[in-house]
N, C-alpha and C positions, 0 to 999 in steps of 0.2 A: 506494498499501498504506499502510497507517496506520503510523505512527512514533508511537512513545512518547518523551517531552522530559522533563526538569527543567531548570528554569532558573531562576534564584533575580534577585529582582526587589527592586533598592535603590532605594528613593523617598522623599521626602519629606524634606529637610531639618528636624532638630530644632533646632538651637543653633547660635551661632559662624557666619553665614556668613563667608564670606572674601571679600578686597578684594584688587586685584594692585598691588602697587607701583606709584606715580606716576613716569609718566615726568618728570622734572626740567626736561628742556628744555623742554617747553610753555609752564613760567613764566619764558623767560628771552626775551634779544633776541639777534641776531646781527649780525655784520659777516664784511666778506671785504676779501681784497687788492684785489681787481677785480673786476670784474661784468660776465659776457658775456651781451648782449642782455638776455632778461627773466631770465634765471637769478637771481634775487636770496637772496641768504644768506638770509634767512627762509625759504624755501622747502624748505629741510632739517628746517626743525622747524612743517612744519605736519600735522602725525599721521599722513600720508601716503607710504607708503614704495612704492607701486606705485601710475600714476595714467596716463591716454591720453596725457594731452601733458606730457613731460618738461620742457619750458619752465615750466609753472606750479607743476611740483611740486617740482625737482630744483634744485639751486645750481650753477654753473660760473664759475669764475673765466677770466680772456682765460689768451691764453698769453703766460705769465711766467714768470719766475728765481724759485721759491720762494716758490709762490701758496699760502697761506692761508686758512682760514677761522676762526672764534671764535664763542665762545658763550658768553654773559655771566648765570650763574644769578640773577644779583643777590642774592647772597645765599651764604655759604658752605658747603659738604656735605660729607660725606665719600664719595665715592663707588664705587660698587661696581662699576658695568658700565656700557659704552659699548656702543650695540649701533650698526653705520653699515650701512646700505644701500649699496650703489653703482648706479651708472647701468648696465642690462641689455645695453647696447651697446658701454658702455665701461666694463670693469672696469678696465684700465690709467689709467684718470684718477683709480683713489683706490688705487690698488697701490702699496704702498710707501710709505705716508705713516704719519706721525709723530702719533700722540695724545697730547697732551702736558696736564696738568691741574695749578693751582696758582693764587696769589691775587696773581702779578705781571704786569706790564701791559708791561713790558721786555720790547722788540723784540716789541711788537703778542701779548706773552704766548705770544710762541715759544720763550722761554728758560724756561719753567715743566718738572717735570717728566716724563719718558717715561711713561706706561702704558702703551700699544702701541704695534708698529709693523704695518700692513695685511699682508695675505701678499701676494707679489709671484710671480707673478699674482694677483688673489682666486679662491677657489676657487666661491663662490658668491654671489650677492647681496647677502645678509645676514651677517654677519658679527657676534662680540661677543665682547668684550676685558673680560676681570676688571681693573679699577683696587684692588681687596684695599683699598679703603676711604683710599685718597687723597684729602686734604684740598684744596677747592679751589675757588675760584667759577668761575673760566675754564679753558674745556674748548677746546682748539685742535686742529687737524686742518691739516699742513703738507706739502706735498710738497716735498720738498730736490730742486734739480737745474736745468738750463736747460729754458725753455720747454715747460712743464708746463702744460696745466689741471688746477685739481683740481674735481672734479663727485662731489657728495654730493646723494642723494635723499632720504634720512633719516638725522639724526644721534640717539640716544635716548640718555636718562643716567639711570640710577637708584642710587638713595644709600639709603646706612642710615650712623644714627646712631651714631656711637661717643662711649659716655657719658665715656666718660674724657676726652675733650677739656674737658669740664665741669665737671672736679673738680679739686682740687689733694691734690696728694703731700708724703707725707713720709717719711722715714727712721729708723732708727737710728742712722745716724751715717752720715757725707760725707769719703768719700775726694780730698782734691785739692777740685777745682770740678766733683765726676761728681754734680751735684745731683739729688734726688730727681726735679724737673718734667722732665730732659729724659726719662722714660719716657711720656711722654704731651704729647710735641711734635709730636706726628703723622708722626716721619721716623723710621722703619727703621732706613734704611741712610744713611751718610754718610762723607764722604773721613778723619775722623779722630772714633773713637771715643770719645774724652774729650769730644768736643764734642756726642753725641748719647744717650750712654748714662747712668743711672742708675749709682753703686755706693756701697758702704756701706765702711768699712775692714775689717779682719780682726779678728774678735771673737766672742763666742759668740753665739749666737740671733741672727743679723743677719737682719731686716726691712725690708720697705718697703711701706706702705698709700696708698691710695687712697684718699679720701673725695670721695664722689660727689655729695655736699649736699643729694642726696633718697634716699629707697627707693623701690629698683627692683628686679622681677623678672628675673635675669640668665640669659638662656640661652649666652651663650658669651663667654667668655677667650680672647683670641689675645695671646702672647708671644714679640717677638723677641730672641732671642740676639745674643752679641757676635761679629762676624767678622773677629775678630782672636787668637782664641786665649780662654784662661780659662772653656772650657766651662762647667767645674764649677761657677762664679758663676750660674749661672742652673738648672743639672740638678740633681733632685733635692729642688725646693724647695712645701713644700706651698701651695697656692692657696686662702684661706679667705675666706670672703663671709658678713656677718651685721648685724647694727646693733651689736655690743657692743664699749666700747671700752678691759674687761677684759683685762689683759695687753698693752696696746697695739694693741687685736682680734684678737692671736692665738689666742683662745681661740676664736674665733667658727667655724662649723662648715668642714669642710675641702670643696672640689669637686675636684681633683684634685693630683695630684704630676706636678710634670713630669719626662719620661724623660729619657735623654742627649740632647744637643741636637749639631748640628752646627755649622760657623763659620756665623753670618748666617741660620740657620733659624731660620723661623717655625711656629709648633704653636698648634693651634687648640685648647681645652679645652671641652666640655659640659658645663654646670653647670647642667642641666636645671630652670631657673626658681628659684633658689634667690633668696630675697629677703631684700637687703641695703643697706647705705649703704656699707661698707666692704668694699674688695676689698685683702687682705694677701698680700703673698708673704714667705713666713719659711723659714729651713734653719734647724730644731733642733739643738743640737748647739754641741760647743769649736770655736772656731778657723774660721770661715767668712767668707764674704764671699757678698753678693747684688748681684749687676748685672742689670740689665734695660734692652734698646736700646730696647721699644718693649714698652708694655701698653696691648690697646685690648679694650674690654667694650661687650655688643652686645644687647640685645633680644630681637635673631632668633637663630634656632635654625639648624643643620643638622640639616635632618629627619632624615638619613640616622642618627644617633644613637638614633634612636625605634625603629629599625626592627630586621630578621634578614636573613641572606643567605642563598645557596647560589649553586653555579655547575657550569654543564655536565660540570666534571671537575677533578682535584684534582693540582695541583703545589705551590703557594700559599694557603692556606686564604681565601675569601672574604671572613670578616670581616675582613682586615687591611686592605680596600680602602675599611673607613667606623673604623678606630681612633683618628682625630684623628690622624695620623700620616703626614705626606706622604714625608717623609725621615729616613733612619737609616744605621748603619753595615752593614748587611746588607739588601740588597733583600728577601732573604727571610722578612724578618722583620717589613715591613711592606706590602709590597703581596702582593696575591692576584693569582694564575695559574693558567691552566688548563694543561692537557695541548695537546699539539700535535695539532691534532681539525678535523675539519670543521664549522663554523656555531659555533664556540664560544662562549657565555656567560656573563654574569652578571647576580644578580636581586637588589633591593633589595625586600622588602615591606615598606610602609612602616608594617601593622597599622591603617590608617584611611586616610581618605579625604581629598586635598590639592588645592589649587591650586597647583598648582609653575612656578614662575618661571624658577627656574635650576637649571642640574645644572652642576658646575663636579669638571673631572677633572685628576689629575696622572697624568703618565706615568713610565715608571721615568728614575732618573737614571746608569744605568751602561751599557744600551744598550737595544737592541731597540723602540726607537720604535714601529715597525712593528708591535709588539704592542695597540698602543692607538691607534694613527688607524688611521682609515675605517671605523671601529663606530661601529653606530647607538645611539641613545640613544631607547630606547622607552617609552613611558609608558599607561598604562591599567588598568582593572580587570579584563580575563581571564587567566584563565593556560591556555590554548588554543597549544599549542606552545609552555609553559613559559613564556608570556607574551612570546614572540618574534614576536607577531601584533598585538601595540597599537600604536596608532600612533606614526609616528617623531616626534622632537622636532628630532632632528638628526642631523648624522655627524662623530663627530670628525675634525677636520683642523688640519694647523701645528704642531701638538705636538714641540716638540725634547726632550730629555732633560731628565729634570727638570722637566719645564715642566708649567705648569697653564695650563688655557684657561677660560672660564666659557662657557656652551651658553644663550642664553634659550628659556624652551619656552612664555611669554606665557601662563602659566593656565591649561594643558593638566589636567586630571582625572584623578589617579589613584592607583592602590592598590600599583603593583608601577614601578619602574622598572629596566629592563632596560637591557643593553648588550651587544649581541652583534656576532659579526664575520659578517655573512651573507653566503653564497655563496663563502665562504674558508674554506681550510684554513692554520690557525694557531692558535696559542696567543694568548688575552687576556690581556695584564696591566693589571691598574691600583694603583696605589698610594696614589690616595684617591678618592674620589665623595664629593663632597657637593649635598646637596639642600636646595634653598631656597624658601620657599610659604607659603601660607596653608592653615589650617585648615578645611575644607569645612562639616563638620557630621557630625554623629552621624547616619547613616540607618537609617529602618526595614527589615528584610530581609522580602519575602513571598515563600514557596516556591510554584512554580508545576507545575502537574503538567497537561501539554497532549496532545492527540492529535489529531495529521493525517493528511490524505492525502499522500504526497509519490511519486515514482517513483524521485527520486536519491539516491543514497549518502548519507546523512544526517551520517555520520561525517565525509568529504570534504567535505563543503557547509557544515561546522557552520556558520562565520563567517556567510557569506552568509545562511541563513536564519536566524541571530540577528539579522542587520541588517534583514531582511523582516520580521518578527516585531517588532524595534522600532519600525520606520517605523510598522506596522500598530496598534499601542496608542498611539502617540504621539496618536493623534487624541482617546482618552480618558483617558490618566495624562500628567500632566506631572512634567518633573523625576527622572526616573527613569532606570536604568541596568538592563542584561540581560547574566546570564555565565551558563554552563554551571556546575550541581554536578557533573553528569558527562554525558558524551559519551551524543546519543541512540544507542538503539539498538532493533535493527527486531525488532518482536516476530513473534515464531514463529507462523506459519501453521499450526494445527491440520492434523493429517494427515487425507488422506479415508480412512475406512472402509471397509475391501477386506471382503469377502463372497464366500464361494463360492456358486455359482448352481448347485444341484441340479436334476437332470432333473424331479423330482416338487414340485410346489408343496407 
């Protein structure tokens, strides 16, 4: 039977083709505590996650106490993500390992700060860990304990440049030795607040200023508050960006006003490409103090801030999952949540097409991590089944209360990012969803109206038919995606004409 379908054809990049983030590991050199047979350290940075012969594409130490592997990046980077691929048959040979990042070679680099600990056991062959811009030249993987082999099939390292580390800082006054430079030393937390946080004296209109030494298009500013109290010294401050030093830079345009922080919390603010050399933090008014434990400035942007959201049902509003606030005093004021239902979902519409490299998810801090773990992250351009049929980037796992985990999507192309609890009756709670990637480019839209013969139920087989059409058109058109503007409908057959038969002609 003939079917009439309506599709939209998106094709032809017009401008700004995106490029994927660079795997910094491919630039580096490696070593390890020992080598089993031919399983050399360099095998873990050969760009091959899986191969036919593990001994030529995986690294392994001998069985020993506290085995370790180290990557020398040959330069200092702000490391955002480390991705580890384990041996398919020996997941325990990388389970419970510490990922450490830093600049020291004390104890072979194994005393540097911990970015993450791999799950035990590993839930899959490839796991992604967020290091939140930790600064370091060396990336170590160490498996503590007696008589272990450490086996790694691939280690990937991705970084972003924290512009603040290049700049200089000043402030309106200084309390004791809490110098302005402490806020750009790359250390968010430490044992002594006085040693890693900047603080002004108690005064009218206190301010802190970062000079980036050049003009940049600033996408994100990240601020970390004190962990020992005095949260009012970070909350309620204006973040201003611009090129003027009038009034010490405090007259430049406002990017954001900081909300109420919790102890030691870090909050990200989107500045949407504001241009400036100076980044100021100022608290207007009488008798205040400004204290910053870390200020980070990035040219990369959380794409989620550009989009709009919806979800399958409402307990807490969907928009809270992209408000830039991972933590707060009341979970319901900064997290999204659906009702307890079958297959709950949340969707972000990015309003354009992107190569998505990373999705970062934060779970509730008060309870109920089962409302975040086990969810599928799906990315694509289709709204069939509310977008929940798009390809899977990852399945969330390993989240603890209040924790944040980064998932690598390796440049998947998409207009929509869905998080869905497939096949479960549950609530879905998300305290923050961050999306990073490159703008793919504007695409031309062409509407197609096609008619074809089929005996199947087109509505039920819509995705399969779309794939077949995509494959058929691919030999004539390159660089395009098909999606339904509306699901196909069966054309009604004309009713047969009925006539009464008279005996007489």
